[in-house]
N, C-alpha and C positions, 0 to 999 in steps of 0.2 A: 373664756373665763378670766376675770380680772385678778389683779394682784391680791385684793382683799379676800376674794373667794379661795384663791390658792392657799393663802395663809390660814384661812379658817378651816379648810379641809385638812391641812397639815396638823393643825392643833387638835382637830377631832381625831385624826389618826393616832397621834401621840397619846391622847387621853385614853384611848381604848387599850393601849398596851401597858398602862400603869408605870410605876417607877422604873422598871427595867428598860422600857423602850426609850425613856428620857435619857437614861445613862448611855444607851447605845447611840442615841442621836448625838450626844456630846462626843463620844468616841469617834463617830463618823466625821465630825468636823475636825477633830484632832488628827485623824488619819489622813484626811485630804490635805490638811495644812502641812503635815510632815512629808507626804509624798511630793507635793509641789516644791517645798523647800529643798528636799534632797535632790530632786531633779535639777534645780537651779545650782545647788551647791556642787554637785559632781560635774556639772557643765562648766562652772567657774574654775574648778580644779583641773579641767582638761582631761577628765577621765575617758571621754569618748573621742578625743582627738587622735589623729593618725600618728603612727610611730615613725613616720618618715624623717622627721627632724632629729629624733633620738638616734635613729639608725645612721643618719648622716654623720652625727657627732661621733658615734662609735667607730665608723669606718675611718674617720680622720685619726681617732685615738689609736686604732690598730696599726695604722701606717706610721705611727710615731709623731704625728703632727699634733702634739699636745696643746700648744697655744691656740692653734686653729680650732681644735675641738672645744676648748673652754670658751674661746671668744664666740663661737657659734651658739653656745648655750647661754651666754651671758644675758641676752635680752629676752630669753624665753621664760615664761612664768608658769608653765604647766607642771603638774605634779611629777611627771617622769623626768622632765628636764632638770627640775630642782634636785631630785634625788641623784641623777647622774652627775650633775655638777658637784654635789657633795661627795660622791664616791671618788670622783677624779681628784678632788682636793685632798681627800684623805690619802689617796695613793701617792700624790705628789708632795706630801708634807715633808719639810726638811728633816724633822726628827722622826722619820718614818719607822714604824714598827709594825710588822705584819699583823700580829694579834690585836694591837691597839686600833689599827686601821679597819680591821674586820669588825671589831666591836662598835666603833663609831659609825660605820656604814649600816650595821644592823640596827643600831639605836635610831638612826635617822629614818630607816625603812619602817620601823615600828611606829614612829611618830606620824609619818605620812599615812600609814594604813589606818591608824587610830583616827586620824582626821577624816579619812574617806569613809570610815564606818560610823562616824558620829551621827546620832539620831536614829540608828537602826534598832536599838533595843526597845525604845518606846513603841516603835511600829510593830515589832515582834510581839510585844505585850498586848497591844490592841488586837492583833490577829488571834491571840490566844484567848483573851477574856471576852471578846464580843460574842462569840457563839455560846459561851458559858452563861453570860448574862441573858441571852435569848432563851436558853433552855430553862434558866431559873424563872424567867417571866412566864414561860409556857406552863411550867409545873404549878406556879402560884395561881395562874389563870384557870387551870384545870381543877385545882382544889376548890376555887371559888365557884366554878360552874357546877361541880357535883354537890357542893354545899347548898346551892340554890335549888338543885334538883331534889335533894333530900328534904328541904324545907317545904317544897311544893307537894311532896308526897304523891298520892294517886292522881292528883290533878296536874301533874307535871306535863308541860308542853314540850315535845321533842324539838320543836323549832327554837325554844328558849335554850335548850342544852346545846344545840348545834351552833347557835349564835355565840354562846360563851366559849365554845371550843375554838371557833375560827378566830375570835378575838385573842384568845390565848396563844394561838399559833403565830400571830403577827410578830411576836417578839423573836421567835426562832428564825423566821424569815429575815427579819431586820438584822439580827446578829450575824447571820451567814452573809447577808449582803454587804456588811461592813468588813467581815473577816476575810472574805475571798480576795477582794482587791488589795487589802493590806498585806495578806500573805504573798500574793503575786509580786507586789512591789518590794517587799522585804527580800524575797528570794532573788529578784533581779538585781537589787543593790548589793546583796552579798556576792553575787556572781561577778559584779564589777570589781569589788574589793579583792576577790580571789584572783582575778585576772591581773590586777595591779601587783599583787604579791608575786606571782610567777614572773611578771615582767621585771620587777625589781631584782629578783634572784638572777635572772638571765643577764641583766645589765651589770650587776655587781661581779658576776663571774667573768664577763668579757672585759671589764675594767682591770680586775686583779690578775687575770691571766697574762697580761702584758707586763713583762719584767721591767723594773726600773733600770735606767742606764748604769746607775752606780752600784747595783747589787744584783747578784744572780740568785734569784729565788722566785718561787711561784706561790704566793699565799693561797690559802684555801678559800673556797667560795664563801662569801658572806650570806648566810641564810637569813632572809627576812621572815621574822616570826609571824604566825597567823594572828 
């Protein structure tokens, strides 16, 4: 089958579903674009990278080798490394204040998490409205099919009704076909963000549990907000 035939078949399929299936087709393109972009975005942020580098820096930090830990993180651009570097900087600030350091670390964690979650709300919206659009198209198609049946009266052909019904059900199938992968992708990306939040909390705790040489105190854990 040539490209022209494929394109013609696609147009014929879309024409049978009415306005709803055209809207679902647009949503499918948007969903695919969002999923591919988010995969690239999280990969660029280092969301799937190993924690070995961060663990190495935390080991140096726990031993009191502050300069070695910060130097080790200096050239790393991953999301975890940037957060850990900021937490260490807040802890080592000359005008250190426990509450202020906690607040600053929490603020940075929120910003990083917001960056990791960017683009997820549109994907969630697509997963929600795609099946609703499909159901709407099916209901409208069923109404049209039964109106045709009523007009035909006693001469109604069951095959005509069956044809109208299966065409109406196309929109429901299309809506679910878009919603299912969108929902799976949204859940997966949310899980990545949740894992990052827990890792931020753990890193902040391990940074702030180490007392400063000039002060005897143990600040509370900086909780990274959801």
